[in-house]
C-alpha positions as semicolon CSV with decimal commas, in nm:
position;residue;x (nm);y (nm);z (nm)
1;X;1,544;0,205;0,062
2;X;1,600;0,574;0,121
3;X;1,309;0,603;0,368
4;X;1,330;0,446;0,711
5;X;1,033;0,486;0,944
6;X;0,976;0,413;1,309
7;X;0,719;0,519;1,563
8;X;0,870;0,660;1,879
9;X;0,699;0,724;2,210
10;X;0,461;1,016;2,243
11;X;0,319;0,950;1,895
12;X;0,627;1,071;1,710
13;X;0,672;0,935;1,358
14;X;1,043;0,949;1,275
15;X;1,157;0,933;0,915
16;X;1,516;0,911;0,795
17;X;1,541;0,997;0,427
18;X;1,862;0,958;0,231
19;X;1,958;0,951;-0,133
20;X;1,693;1,030;-0,391
21;X;1,335;1,008;-0,272
22;X;1,132;0,802;-0,519
23;X;0,765;0,875;-0,573
24;X;0,670;0,507;-0,529
25;X;0,848;0,484;-0,192
26;X;0,694;0,810;-0,075
27;X;0,339;0,695;-0,148
28;X;0,409;0,351;0,000
29;X;0,518;0,500;0,331
30;X;0,211;0,725;0,330
31;X;-0,014;0,422;0,285
32;X;0,153;0,260;0,589
33;X;0,137;0,575;0,801
34;X;-0,231;0,658;0,737
35;X;-0,378;0,372;0,944
36;X;-0,127;0,436;1,223
37;X;-0,232;0,800;1,246
38;X;-0,599;0,708;1,263
39;X;-0,535;0,442;1,526
40;X;-0,337;0,680;1,749
41;X;-0,565;0,978;1,697
42;X;-0,284;1,225;1,641
43;X;0,083;1,226;1,547
44;X;0,389;1,448;1,525
45;X;0,631;1,398;1,237
46;X;1,008;1,438;1,241
47;X;1,190;1,404;0,910
48;X;1,569;1,375;0,908
49;X;1,734;1,434;0,570
50;X;2,079;1,272;0,571
51;X;2,284;1,246;0,252
52;X;1,966;1,353;0,075
53;X;2,001;1,419;-0,298
54;X;1,648;1,532;-0,383
55;X;1,329;1,401;-0,535
56;X;1,294;1,159;-0,823
57;X;1,226;1,348;-1,143
58;X;0,884;1,213;-1,233
59;X;0,526;1,327;-1,256
60;X;0,277;1,232;-0,988
61;X;0,402;1,427;-0,688
62;X;0,093;1,647;-0,697
63;X;-0,131;1,394;-0,517
64;X;-0,237;1,560;-0,191
65;X;-0,500;1,304;-0,088
66;X;-0,289;1,189;0,211
67;X;-0,275;1,545;0,343
68;X;-0,643;1,597;0,278
69;X;-0,731;1,286;0,483
70;X;-0,477;1,320;0,764
71;X;-0,374;1,681;0,827
72;X;-0,636;1,723;1,099
73;X;-0,453;1,449;1,296
74;X;-0,098;1,578;1,243
75;X;-0,003;1,815;1,525
76;X;0,329;1,937;1,384
77;X;0,597;1,846;1,132
78;X;0,968;1,922;1,167
79;X;1,227;1,867;0,896
80;X;1,598;1,854;0,976
81;X;1,847;1,879;0,692
82;X;2,108;2,065;0,499
83;X;2,024;2,431;0,449
84;X;2,030;2,386;0,070
85;X;1,704;2,183;0,090
86;X;1,510;2,435;0,302
87;X;1,322;2,610;0,020
88;X;1,244;2,294;-0,178
89;X;1,130;2,107;0,135
90;X;0,906;2,401;0,224
91;X;0,750;2,386;-0,122
92;X;0,722;2,006;-0,117
93;X;0,539;2,002;0,217
94;X;0,315;2,293;0,113
95;X;0,411;2,485;0,427
96;X;0,168;2,771;0,478
97;X;-0,101;2,608;0,265
98;X;-0,182;2,331;0,513
99;X;-0,322;2,357;0,867
100;X;-0,017;2,172;1,002
101;X;0,263;2,380;1,156
102;X;0,579;2,291;0,962
103;X;0,931;2,408;1,048
104;X;1,270;2,341;0,891
105;X;1,581;2,304;1,107
106;X;1,948;2,293;1,009
107;X;2,122;1,956;0,998
108;X;2,276;1,990;1,344
109;X;1,954;2,100;1,512
110;X;1,767;1,772;1,566
111;X;1,743;1,839;1,942
112;X;1,591;2,180;1,872
113;X;1,343;2,025;1,626
114;X;1,238;1,766;1,885
115;X;1,192;2,039;2,144
116;X;0,977;2,240;1,903
117;X;0,764;1,932;1,834
118;X;0,711;1,878;2,207
119;X;0,606;2,239;2,277
120;X;0,232;2,288;2,282
């Protein structure tokens, strides 16, 4: 499975994504995360792209119902990965079109991403 998820302290949802991200896996992890977010009341998200090869070529990625239901409870989202994925990740997460602050960090900048997530 190219998505690994764990909840860290301070309501940080950590995702490691590798290989090709499949639509089915993406929506499955969203269905697991939704109840967690609502139980905690808020969450920060850190996504680490390691050996990432992109998104499965399929239709269906346009479903934004998770964002519609949960964005008000997501404080910030940070993505850490190879620079070549910056623009596509920005488009995929709809940065600038959602109320959630979203930032992309280079592959070696996980500590900087965590610091940004912790800043109020």
